[in-house]
Rosetta silent file (secondary structure, phi, psi, omega in degrees, C-alpha in Angstrom):
SEQUENCE: MIGDTRKVTICPMNLSQQEFYSSKLREQLEKAFEMSLTPFKQYIDDEMLQILAQMDKPTMILPHLYLGSEWNASNFEELKANNIGYVLNVSREIDNFFPGHFKYLNVRVHDHDDADLLKEWEKTFRFINEAKANNQCCLVHCKMGISRSASTVLAYLMKENNQSLADALEHVKKRRSCINPNGGFRNQLVIYEGILAAHKTFRSKLNDSQITTTDKKTSVTPIRTTESVPSTPTESLSSLSTDSMVIMRKKSSNKFNCEIKRPNSMV
SCORE:     score description
SCORE:     0.000 S_00000001
   1 L     0.000  156.454 -173.990   48.866  139.677  -43.037 S_00000001
   2 L   -76.693  -24.399 -179.354   47.539  137.248  -40.448 S_00000001
   3 L   -77.162   -5.647 -173.389   45.029  136.040  -42.866 S_00000001
   4 L   -85.303   80.811 -173.887   47.668  134.820  -45.312 S_00000001
   5 H   -65.209  -12.064  176.136   47.589  131.080  -44.486 S_00000001
   6 H   -64.421  -26.300 -175.651   50.036  130.163  -47.151 S_00000001
   7 H   -82.114  -14.755 -171.411   52.759  131.269  -44.918 S_00000001
   8 H  -137.170   47.890 -174.372   51.741  129.136  -41.958 S_00000001
   9 L  -102.334  -15.096 -178.158   50.605  125.858  -43.314 S_00000001
  10 L  -116.518  136.715 -179.686   53.548  123.650  -42.261 S_00000001
  11 L   -96.693  119.049  176.138   54.582  122.945  -38.575 S_00000001
  12 L   -64.479  149.253 -178.487   58.397  122.942  -38.239 S_00000001
  13 L   -63.991  -19.920 -173.326   59.785  119.804  -36.443 S_00000001
  14 L  -103.637    3.590 -179.354   61.405  121.818  -33.660 S_00000001
  15 L  -137.073  144.185  178.183   58.421  124.009  -32.810 S_00000001
  16 L   -73.920  160.002 -175.622   54.993  123.262  -31.596 S_00000001
  17 H   -66.342  -35.014  178.007   52.030  124.403  -33.790 S_00000001
  18 H   -66.065  -43.837 -178.976   51.168  127.132  -31.205 S_00000001
  19 H   -61.050  -41.131 -175.979   54.813  128.489  -30.959 S_00000001
  20 H   -60.676  -55.134 -176.913   54.861  128.576  -34.870 S_00000001
  21 H   -64.124  -37.434 -175.946   51.691  130.524  -35.309 S_00000001
  22 H   -65.054  -46.761 -176.900   52.481  132.802  -32.367 S_00000001
  23 H   -66.598  -35.602  177.975   55.962  133.749  -33.684 S_00000001
  24 H   -64.105  -37.412  176.106   54.504  134.535  -37.130 S_00000001
  25 H   -62.813  -53.518  175.884   51.942  136.868  -35.489 S_00000001
  26 H   -51.292  -43.859 -179.869   54.624  138.610  -33.409 S_00000001
  27 H   -61.172  -40.235  179.184   56.663  139.082  -36.504 S_00000001
  28 H   -72.798  -42.899 -178.349   53.768  140.880  -38.358 S_00000001
  29 H   -70.204  -32.203  169.080   52.883  142.939  -35.371 S_00000001
  30 H   -64.364  -38.972  174.718   56.549  144.094  -34.846 S_00000001
  31 H   -63.826  -44.507 -176.665   56.744  145.249  -38.444 S_00000001
  32 H   -65.066  -46.881  178.958   53.516  146.998  -38.136 S_00000001
  33 H   -96.031   -0.860  176.966   54.367  148.947  -34.855 S_00000001
  34 L    55.012   44.703  178.885   58.130  149.059  -35.471 S_00000001
  35 L  -155.594  159.271 -178.683   58.867  147.953  -31.911 S_00000001
  36 L   -85.993  138.639  178.458   59.727  144.663  -30.103 S_00000001
  37 L  -111.331   22.292  177.900   56.764  142.697  -28.498 S_00000001
  38 H   -55.197  -43.342  176.821   58.957  140.198  -26.630 S_00000001
  39 H   -55.765  -24.566  179.440   57.483  141.475  -23.254 S_00000001
  40 H   -98.146   11.100 -174.646   53.994  140.492  -24.554 S_00000001
  41 H   -57.606  -47.925  174.318   54.982  137.009  -25.831 S_00000001
  42 H   -50.626  -53.507 -174.813   52.985  135.178  -23.193 S_00000001
  43 H   -57.822  -49.117  179.480   49.839  137.129  -23.799 S_00000001
  44 H   -58.359  -44.661 -174.387   50.169  136.648  -27.588 S_00000001
  45 H   -64.728  -41.758 -175.576   50.793  132.958  -27.221 S_00000001
  46 H   -65.970  -40.593 -178.644   47.791  132.541  -24.947 S_00000001
  47 H   -69.864  -44.815  173.784   45.441  134.551  -27.241 S_00000001
  48 H   -56.791  -44.556  169.008   46.705  132.553  -30.332 S_00000001
  49 H   -40.914  -55.204 -171.763   46.031  129.322  -28.577 S_00000001
  50 H   -65.473  -40.606 -177.222   42.496  130.235  -28.060 S_00000001
  51 H   -70.053  -45.168 -179.784   42.018  131.510  -31.654 S_00000001
  52 H   -64.153  -39.428  176.506   43.617  128.433  -33.205 S_00000001
  53 H   -58.175  -46.242 -179.603   41.740  126.047  -30.997 S_00000001
  54 H   -65.582  -32.502  178.604   38.376  127.462  -32.100 S_00000001
  55 H   -78.988  -22.106 -179.492   39.373  127.118  -35.776 S_00000001
  56 L   -84.246  137.084  176.885   40.594  123.600  -35.406 S_00000001
  57 L  -111.120  156.704  177.197   38.218  120.626  -35.584 S_00000001
  58 L   -59.623  145.949  178.299   38.995  117.111  -34.437 S_00000001
  59 E   -94.253  128.081  172.458   40.525  114.943  -37.080 S_00000001
  60 E   -70.675  110.748 -177.701   38.736  111.888  -38.219 S_00000001
  61 E   -94.866  -39.308  176.824   41.365  109.094  -38.391 S_00000001
  62 E  -140.525  159.146  178.693   38.937  106.110  -38.739 S_00000001
  63 L   -51.548  -26.982 -179.388   35.048  106.288  -38.727 S_00000001
  64 L  -110.083   13.710  179.339   35.039  105.521  -34.985 S_00000001
  65 E  -144.554  132.797  179.518   38.225  107.530  -34.090 S_00000001
  66 E  -121.434  152.073  177.216   39.164  111.103  -33.834 S_00000001
  67 E  -126.605  126.547 -173.824   42.431  112.862  -32.845 S_00000001
  68 E  -154.791 -165.733 -175.329   42.185  116.366  -31.444 S_00000001
  69 L  -108.635  178.354  172.673   43.262  118.956  -28.859 S_00000001
  70 H   -51.503  -44.663 -177.328   42.258  120.233  -25.437 S_00000001
  71 H   -60.862  -43.527  176.183   39.779  122.547  -27.120 S_00000001
  72 H   -61.435  -33.881 -177.658   37.976  119.615  -28.904 S_00000001
  73 H   -76.483  -17.750  177.932   37.680  117.842  -25.655 S_00000001
  74 H   -90.712  -11.002  179.730   36.017  120.954  -24.056 S_00000001
  75 L   -95.785  103.825 -172.325   33.490  121.484  -26.831 S_00000001
  76 H   -58.395  -51.080 -178.605   30.455  119.667  -25.778 S_00000001
  77 H   -61.535  -35.623 -179.751   28.332  120.349  -28.962 S_00000001
  78 H   -74.114  -33.305  171.243   31.090  119.154  -31.215 S_00000001
  79 H   -58.001  -43.808  176.969   31.578  115.986  -29.275 S_00000001
  80 H   -67.714  -43.121  178.381   27.949  115.233  -29.522 S_00000001
  81 H   -62.499  -22.391 -179.943   27.737  116.111  -33.188 S_00000001
  82 L  -102.362   15.497  176.196   30.526  113.624  -34.015 S_00000001
  83 L    64.219   26.204 -177.543   28.835  110.784  -31.985 S_00000001
  84 E   -84.134  125.784  179.092   31.718  110.768  -29.575 S_00000001
  85 E  -117.729  -15.442  179.099   30.885  108.761  -26.285 S_00000001
  86 E  -126.398  133.343 -176.672   34.384  108.053  -25.336 S_00000001
  87 E  -123.719  111.715  173.085   37.307  110.414  -24.495 S_00000001
  88 E   -86.286  103.550 -171.823   40.923  109.215  -24.186 S_00000001
  89 E   -98.252  104.757 -172.764   42.703  111.896  -22.325 S_00000001
  90 L  -102.270   70.626 -179.750   46.490  111.484  -22.884 S_00000001
  91 L  -160.769  149.080  176.537   47.733  114.205  -20.585 S_00000001
  92 L   -94.423  -22.957 -172.058   48.692  114.858  -17.070 S_00000001
  93 L   -96.111   -9.740  179.474   47.860  118.592  -16.877 S_00000001
  94 L  -107.295  136.112  178.103   44.264  118.458  -18.362 S_00000001
  95 L   -91.650  168.552  177.739   41.187  117.401  -16.348 S_00000001
  96 L   -82.010  131.193 -166.879   38.241  115.679  -17.888 S_00000001
  97 L   -87.614  -32.187 -172.681   35.617  118.259  -18.854 S_00000001
  98 L  -132.520   63.184 -174.840   32.312  116.400  -18.893 S_00000001
  99 L   -59.927  -24.104  178.043   32.712  113.264  -16.666 S_00000001
 100 L   -76.399  -20.229 -169.885   28.903  112.943  -16.320 S_00000001
 101 L  -112.297  -26.321 -178.786   28.352  112.773  -20.054 S_00000001
 102 L  -127.966  158.662  178.440   31.240  110.719  -21.513 S_00000001
 103 E   -93.530  132.992 -173.537   33.219  107.704  -20.644 S_00000001
 104 E  -122.633  146.659  175.166   36.852  108.668  -20.018 S_00000001
 105 E  -125.255  132.193  176.315   40.092  106.830  -19.853 S_00000001
 106 E  -108.650  129.662  168.104   43.193  108.925  -18.466 S_00000001
 107 L  -114.840   95.480 -176.874   46.755  108.301  -19.360 S_00000001
 108 L   -78.834   91.823  172.995   48.648  110.660  -17.104 S_00000001
 109 L  -137.143  154.252  174.136   51.874  111.583  -18.882 S_00000001
 110 L   -92.561  167.865  175.037   53.755  114.719  -19.748 S_00000001
 111 L   -86.203   67.671 -179.436   55.129  115.266  -23.232 S_00000001
 112 L  -115.812  152.251  175.690   58.744  114.370  -22.225 S_00000001
 113 L   -59.962  -29.088 -178.361   61.052  111.983  -24.021 S_00000001
 114 L   -88.219   -1.582 -174.816   61.349  109.760  -20.900 S_00000001
 115 L   -72.610  142.296 -175.225   57.587  109.467  -20.462 S_00000001
 116 L   -99.978   94.700  179.309   56.398  105.800  -20.785 S_00000001
 117 L   -92.553  -29.351 -171.159   53.457  105.486  -23.195 S_00000001
 118 H   -52.858  -43.141  179.596   54.297  101.907  -24.378 S_00000001
 119 H   -65.023  -16.874 -176.374   52.910  100.254  -21.259 S_00000001
 120 H   -92.790  -19.583 -168.716   49.604  101.955  -21.843 S_00000001
 121 H   -66.060  -30.453  171.973   48.829  101.030  -25.460 S_00000001
 122 H   -60.683  -44.247  173.303   47.155   97.701  -24.770 S_00000001
 123 H   -63.059  -51.827  176.657   44.723   99.505  -22.419 S_00000001
 124 H   -52.925  -45.824 -178.425   44.158  102.338  -24.908 S_00000001
 125 H   -60.649  -38.872 -179.747   43.479   99.821  -27.674 S_00000001
 126 H   -63.257  -47.333 -171.738   40.816   98.097  -25.626 S_00000001
 127 H   -63.441  -45.112 -175.824   39.215  101.412  -24.774 S_00000001
 128 H   -69.893  -38.252  170.833   38.947  102.657  -28.350 S_00000001
 129 H   -66.446  -24.038  177.755   37.552   99.317  -29.501 S_00000001
 130 H   -72.404  -33.952  173.741   34.930   99.370  -26.869 S_00000001
 131 H   -61.408  -51.587  177.480   33.721  102.664  -28.325 S_00000001
 132 H   -53.919  -47.474 -176.250   33.605  100.900  -31.697 S_00000001
 133 H   -64.771  -26.317  179.514   31.769   97.940  -30.372 S_00000001
 134 L   -94.627    9.075  173.455   29.106  100.259  -28.902 S_00000001
 135 L    66.554   35.103  172.719   28.598  102.062  -32.261 S_00000001
 136 L  -134.426  170.749 -176.723   30.145  105.289  -30.856 S_00000001
 137 E  -103.125  155.469 -176.795   33.277  107.256  -31.510 S_00000001
 138 E  -123.235  132.288  169.818   36.320  107.916  -29.387 S_00000001
 139 E   -93.620  124.105  172.304   38.279  111.222  -29.228 S_00000001
 140 E  -104.372  126.202 -172.950   41.967  110.813  -28.400 S_00000001
 141 E  -145.528  159.847  172.185   43.353  114.103  -27.231 S_00000001
 142 L  -142.867 -140.883 -178.962   46.305  115.676  -25.328 S_00000001
 143 L   -70.289  -55.067 -171.791   47.164  119.504  -25.250 S_00000001
 144 L  -118.175   -6.648 -177.149   47.467  120.070  -29.034 S_00000001
 145 L    72.612   32.651 -173.911   46.881  116.737  -30.570 S_00000001
 146 L  -121.724  -29.714 -179.542   50.333  116.580  -31.912 S_00000001
 147 L  -119.913  -63.150 -178.531   52.575  114.252  -29.758 S_00000001
 148 H   -63.327  -51.992 -177.580   51.030  112.170  -26.953 S_00000001
 149 H   -70.515  -37.371  176.316   47.670  111.617  -28.447 S_00000001
 150 H   -62.101  -39.166  176.598   49.148  111.111  -31.888 S_00000001
 151 H   -61.971  -46.371 -179.936   51.481  108.464  -30.698 S_00000001
 152 H   -65.365  -26.871  178.937   48.656  106.617  -29.055 S_00000001
 153 H   -81.473  -38.054  175.800   46.602  106.819  -32.236 S_00000001
 154 H   -65.368  -37.799  174.503   49.476  105.516  -34.289 S_00000001
 155 H   -59.243  -42.629 -176.546   50.006  102.578  -31.868 S_00000001
 156 H   -66.210  -42.832 -176.545   46.205  101.790  -32.218 S_00000001
 157 H   -65.853  -31.290 -179.681   46.391  101.827  -36.096 S_00000001
 158 H   -66.247  -36.203  177.817   49.407   99.539  -36.080 S_00000001
 159 H   -97.893  -28.781  178.475   47.603   96.869  -34.299 S_00000001
 160 H   -70.355  -38.272 -173.074   43.921   97.386  -35.422 S_00000001
 161 L  -107.074   -0.617 -176.598   44.904   97.624  -39.020 S_00000001
 162 L    52.549   47.262 -176.202   48.046   95.473  -38.938 S_00000001
 163 L   -95.729  151.769  163.992   49.963   98.448  -40.363 S_00000001
 164 L   -72.250  163.239  177.900   53.683   99.115  -40.191 S_00000001
 165 H   -68.274  -29.533  175.024   54.621  102.292  -38.253 S_00000001
 166 H   -64.240  -40.483 -174.464   55.570  103.971  -41.713 S_00000001
 167 H   -67.714  -41.904 -175.171   52.073  103.106  -43.117 S_00000001
 168 H   -63.457  -40.075 -173.479   50.289  104.376  -39.841 S_00000001
 169 H   -63.627  -49.060 -175.798   52.387  107.684  -39.952 S_00000001
 170 H   -54.390  -52.729 -177.882   51.383  108.138  -43.620 S_00000001
 171 H   -55.440  -43.424  177.480   47.731  107.550  -42.853 S_00000001
 172 H   -74.127  -34.659  178.951   47.592  109.984  -40.068 S_00000001
 173 H   -64.511  -36.604  178.266   49.773  112.741  -41.601 S_00000001
 174 H   -57.735  -29.917 -177.187   47.392  112.793  -44.647 S_00000001
 175 H   -96.841  -31.253 -177.946   44.658  113.772  -42.225 S_00000001
 176 L  -141.856   88.149 -170.377   46.458  115.763  -39.689 S_00000001
 177 L   -55.944  -22.395 -168.843   49.819  117.176  -41.039 S_00000001
 178 L   -94.791    5.031  173.207   51.157  118.645  -37.874 S_00000001
 179 L   -52.860  132.806 -176.332   51.459  115.469  -35.897 S_00000001
 180 L  -155.402   85.019  175.206   55.087  115.225  -34.374 S_00000001
 181 L   -64.847  150.104  175.483   55.651  112.641  -31.621 S_00000001
 182 L   -72.938  172.530 -171.282   58.642  113.419  -29.578 S_00000001
 183 H   -63.687  -33.626 -178.498   61.878  111.366  -29.874 S_00000001
 184 H   -78.900  -32.108  173.149   61.075  109.052  -26.929 S_00000001
 185 H   -72.219  -32.381 -178.978   57.594  108.193  -28.330 S_00000001
 186 H   -64.946  -38.898  178.716   58.974  107.570  -31.747 S_00000001
 187 H   -69.962  -38.411  175.715   61.334  104.945  -30.224 S_00000001
 188 H   -62.778  -44.007  174.501   58.533  103.324  -28.286 S_00000001
 189 H   -54.600  -38.959  170.911   56.542  103.067  -31.439 S_00000001
 190 H   -63.591  -43.043  174.801   59.418  101.241  -33.106 S_00000001
 191 H   -56.044  -56.007 -174.395   59.638   98.887  -30.064 S_00000001
 192 H   -57.732  -35.983  175.855   55.806   98.350  -30.278 S_00000001
 193 H   -64.160  -38.567  178.103   56.095   97.471  -34.002 S_00000001
 194 H   -68.352  -39.143  174.899   58.556   94.849  -33.175 S_00000001
 195 H   -57.258  -50.827 -177.737   56.355   93.468  -30.394 S_00000001
 196 H   -63.191  -38.593 -173.829   53.394   93.233  -32.736 S_00000001
 197 H   -72.456  -40.486  179.183   55.486   91.484  -35.376 S_00000001
 198 H   -65.749  -38.396  174.772   56.770   88.964  -32.748 S_00000001
 199 H   -60.030  -45.117  178.664   53.235   88.273  -31.623 S_00000001
 200 H   -62.154  -44.648 -173.768   51.959   87.677  -35.173 S_00000001
 201 H   -72.022  -34.119  176.619   54.883   85.315  -35.888 S_00000001
 202 H   -60.716  -50.424  178.430   54.246   83.382  -32.528 S_00000001
 203 H   -58.218  -38.165  177.051   50.716   82.950  -33.265 S_00000001
 204 H   -69.852  -39.983  176.252   51.321   81.702  -36.780 S_00000001
 205 H   -64.098  -36.374  176.956   53.851   79.151  -35.523 S_00000001
 206 H   -68.227  -36.035  174.809   51.556   77.970  -32.873 S_00000001
 207 H   -67.429  -36.358 -174.493   48.776   77.519  -35.430 S_00000001
 208 H   -73.532  -25.846 -172.154   51.057   75.614  -37.727 S_00000001
 209 H   -77.991  -16.357  179.397   52.091   73.315  -34.729 S_00000001
 210 L   -92.074    8.704  176.584   48.408   72.298  -34.343 S_00000001
 211 E  -121.615  133.885  174.021   48.141   70.881  -37.871 S_00000001
 212 E  -125.728  140.817 -178.449   49.626   67.651  -39.165 S_00000001
 213 E   -92.402  128.481 -174.542   49.564   66.297  -42.658 S_00000001
 214 L  -100.231  -18.637  177.687   48.124   62.837  -42.889 S_00000001
 215 L  -157.658  172.125  179.023   48.520   61.857  -46.561 S_00000001
 216 L   -58.295  -23.151  179.811   49.894   63.182  -49.851 S_00000001
 217 L   -73.148    1.504 -178.304   46.571   64.832  -50.573 S_00000001
 218 L    59.171   31.917  173.393   47.392   67.333  -47.852 S_00000001
 219 L   -78.178  151.151 -173.905   44.376   66.477  -45.802 S_00000001
 220 E  -124.709  151.838  176.675   44.926   67.660  -42.197 S_00000001
 221 E  -129.061  126.109 -174.249   43.805   66.552  -38.837 S_00000001
 222 E   -65.272  143.791  175.574   43.679   68.972  -35.889 S_00000001
 223 L  -102.917  126.362 -178.386   45.887   68.003  -32.916 S_00000001
 224 L   -64.734  142.575  177.029   44.334   68.397  -29.511 S_00000001
 225 L  -152.253  146.224 -173.008   46.207   70.808  -27.356 S_00000001
 226 L  -105.011    7.755  174.359   45.689   72.416  -24.041 S_00000001
 227 L   -79.261  125.696  177.320   47.984   75.422  -25.101 S_00000001
 228 L   -86.743  153.762  174.703   46.095   78.544  -25.333 S_00000001
 229 L   -92.756  126.689  179.739   46.848   81.313  -27.800 S_00000001
 230 L   -59.764  134.930  179.641   47.893   84.535  -26.110 S_00000001
 231 L   -81.851  -19.036 -177.296   45.390   87.390  -26.741 S_00000001
 232 L  -134.845  154.045  179.661   47.770   90.235  -26.491 S_00000001
 233 H   -53.086  -45.103 -176.590   51.450   90.974  -27.480 S_00000001
 234 H   -59.286  -51.644  177.629   52.416   91.228  -23.784 S_00000001
 235 H   -57.250  -48.907 -175.515   50.838   87.848  -22.988 S_00000001
 236 H   -59.691  -37.579 -176.771   52.437   86.183  -25.957 S_00000001
 237 H   -74.172  -36.081  179.448   55.914   87.412  -24.916 S_00000001
 238 H   -72.925  -20.500 -179.117   55.514   86.257  -21.317 S_00000001
 239 H   -88.158   -6.972 -178.199   54.350   82.790  -22.407 S_00000001
 240 L   -68.870  144.999  179.094   57.159   82.007  -24.528 S_00000001
 241 L   -76.580  170.677 -175.188   59.627   79.376  -23.249 S_00000001
 242 H   -59.264  -43.550 -177.472   63.389   80.150  -22.479 S_00000001
 243 H   -72.831  -13.022  178.403   64.277   78.679  -25.913 S_00000001
 244 H  -120.758   27.178 -175.760   61.710   80.776  -27.705 S_00000001
 245 L   -75.853  152.231 -177.919   61.879   84.017  -25.932 S_00000001
 246 E   -81.362  129.086  174.328   61.909   87.318  -28.043 S_00000001
 247 E  -105.700  120.349  177.707   65.257   89.003  -28.183 S_00000001
 248 E  -102.702  119.418  179.884   65.028   92.679  -28.642 S_00000001
 249 E  -131.445  131.494 -177.640   68.214   94.481  -29.624 S_00000001
 250 E   -78.756  127.296  176.714   68.826   98.077  -30.440 S_00000001
 251 L   -87.627  -28.036 -176.705   70.518   98.529  -33.841 S_00000001
 252 L  -157.361 -177.046  178.011   70.834  102.381  -33.725 S_00000001
 253 L   -58.811  -25.066 -174.638   69.447  105.239  -31.657 S_00000001
 254 L  -137.088   15.168 -177.944   65.947  104.755  -33.161 S_00000001
 255 L  -117.211  131.775  174.134   66.121  101.305  -34.811 S_00000001
 256 E  -133.098  153.581 -178.708   65.196   97.959  -33.202 S_00000001
 257 E  -130.785  136.726  178.477   65.132   94.421  -34.463 S_00000001
 258 E  -108.480  137.644  176.662   63.237   91.366  -33.322 S_00000001
 259 E  -127.041  154.366  175.292   64.356   87.695  -33.637 S_00000001
 260 E  -134.238  120.690  176.529   62.498   84.707  -32.498 S_00000001
 261 L   -78.457  128.390 -171.909   64.164   81.395  -31.730 S_00000001
 262 L   -73.987  133.784  177.588   61.954   78.479  -32.891 S_00000001
 263 L   -66.799  157.068 -176.830   61.027   76.078  -30.043 S_00000001
 264 H   -60.249  -36.640  179.080   62.162   72.464  -30.476 S_00000001
 265 H   -65.701  -20.271 -176.783   58.580   71.307  -30.837 S_00000001
 266 H  -101.583   -7.000 -174.379   58.126   73.480  -33.757 S_00000001
 267 L   -71.707    0.000    0.000   61.262   72.637  -35.743 S_00000001
């Protein structure tokens, strides 16, 4: 029976949520009618998308952050009810539904392994935090809220909450179990995790260099310096000297390692 949700509660890694539910529906209908419904696949898929979308609500990831689908982005009443004033549209194929009522940021990418999301994550981080600062919520969405938007939310959590990728994944999956970033986005998240770690280490070393011990009682005196602390991971990497540049090397198809050479002034 279609209503037996126990059979359709887990999204397989190699199928989208829509395809999974549609295939289950076709199986049940083919058994009932004793005929192949392959010629009607597109029609069934389209109908199931509409039904599922109406059943699905946006997922609250943080009090000011929601993760959802195209349907959620088109539901005006739902957006207002959740105090959503900012909409982050992480898709190339979906237009903004209510440009006169909400503030939008568009990241125009397809759900392809070679799509570059990494370069957008500092901008999306600032956009989500702008909503937070204005006591409003931000909805991050793509087509189904599974890959592109989920990857962007994971990147936000890693920086905002100082979480590892594993911890961010656990946090989001507990709330939205069907998230499944594609392989390319997963690799970019690993790289971003390394960039954030390098940035954190750089700031720590810079802060240490501004303090000197004056006596055995560990009293300290600030050292005047004109060197500014980079505000973003991208800025911190570009500001490192040749002797302290970050070396990113790939250890396997999906593993990266970050090393930092300590500047002579910090040794």
